[in-house]
Phi, psi and omega in degrees: 000133180262135180253142172296152182301322180296315180293320180298316179298321179296316181295320177298316180297318180296317179298320179294320179294319179295320178298325181292341182260000188279137170079154179285164179243134175265158177225131174229153182238137178231166167230148176218184180235156180214130185302329182269351183297322181296330176294326187267329184288141183298329180258010178059034174275142181273015190275142171238124177275139183235134174242130181241127174249145186199160177291127186255166178302151187299333182269006179293141182258116182276150174229150181295141176236031179298155184262122180124185183299143177303132180085341179223061185293144173284324179224135182263117186255313183138203183223143178216166177252114184293126174066017183294157174291154176291156182296327182200186185260357186283146176290143186234156176299152186241138176236119173280141185227126182243126180281172181278181180302115180077011181270198176213165174302313182300326179299334179263011179297332177304331181262313185291321182294314176299327177293320176294323178296332178279352174121000181269156168265119184252122182247109183245160181228163163255111185290126182303136178071003183214042178225163187277359179263330182251170175294127177288149180230158177296325178295316179296330181280342186247329181273056189293329181296336180288348176298330177297325177293327175301317180295319179296318179296321179295319178298316179296319181294317179295319179297324182280346182286127185294337180273339186249316187308315182298345182263003183257125175269099186286356174275350184228082183236130175235177182221150178212159178185161182243132176061245175298337173289330173293317173305312180302319180299316182290323174297323179296336178271354178117002174299136183259142184263139172226104187305316185296333179302313181291318180298318179294317179300316184287333173296323181277335184226064187296339181263003173299141186304326183284344181267350182271155174303136184272153182300322186288330180196106188282113178221122179282166177296326177293321175301314182299318179299316181293320180298315183290336178270355183292155180302329182291325188245350184302322180297317179289322179299330179295342180260010181304320185277003178293170175279113180252020185289156176256116184299143171091357180295139185250002178168161180224132173251115194243126180253130179034060184298142182240167174059028180295333180294349177273354184261144179283135179303322181297322181288325175296318179294338182272358178294128189258345184257163182297142176227134173240138183234131174236138181207171178248142183282356177255017181286117178256351180276312174237077186308130183306320184298335182246006181225271186300319181289329175297314179296316182298324180286325185279325185280126183302128173060026179297137175275136184227135173227128180246124182263122182291136176077002185267136180256182186296310187282357173295344180267011168270174176303152183299129180291136176288167184301324182280351180255336184303122177074005185245336177240155188303331182275357185237047180249031184298142179266352177229156177300141182282328188302316177297325176297314179298315183295319177298322180292313180298315180300316180294319180294317180297317178295319181295311184287331173297322181287321187267328182253344185092158181294135177286000000 
């Protein structure tokens, strides 16, 4: 029987989607250290928390990991099996995952868990001084380039873990992130930071969303300038322009990237591996014209998808019924689930192409 190309493409897409939903997902937690973490953490601890999602054995029992009170979650994340055995013994492609400004690894579970269900090992972190579980700090809010080092430390820790490492194919590693996590992803690929670029941009465009104090931790650009010039952080700030790339990465899937104005155009143009960017045209936090579209234009052959009517926080976990329209991060004008599904579908296709099928 001969199938039309349209029907064949539809069947392939449906089959891929079903495969992405097959089998339980395991979750394991690690801790590691990072030399710059103590600068950013409110208690000056050098610790980085790591969350790993992976395809689990068929008999693993999943439990909900939604954020908020049981039965009335503020954010709907999904379900995983804590500490479950891996589905099999073969090494699998690895995806590093970076959350947004003031977010958490779990907040990105809506994205990371489906990727693990599709067969990838997903290694996520809670960035010190810039996550929703700990006290936010000015250092965590400004030393954003050091987030790439968190990912490198997490990758090393997962590889060294006897329960996780044997299942990681270190020849097939990619990176992904949302908002400041998108920034982190590009820095991990070799984008170079120049602090003064952003400060100069914000002097000329003070009402640009990226230049305004953020909801998660209000810091003005003048505050940021003073913090970075302080005796405590000036030494680290002097290394902003260093190479913070993670060797061996084979691609980056970037969601609503922010703070792109801090990156040098030449370094974006010098990225050699595939990059895919997804954003919403209603994003007022990291406006596409000064962030995602700038990156897409500068990075050679970058893949770009723009979702109409979609805002910045639509790329967080789905808001629960009791949070919708009631808290600042849950004011979406369009349903989040279609945005999430479009993002997951695009990411699965991208990583299948760049890392190979898991």
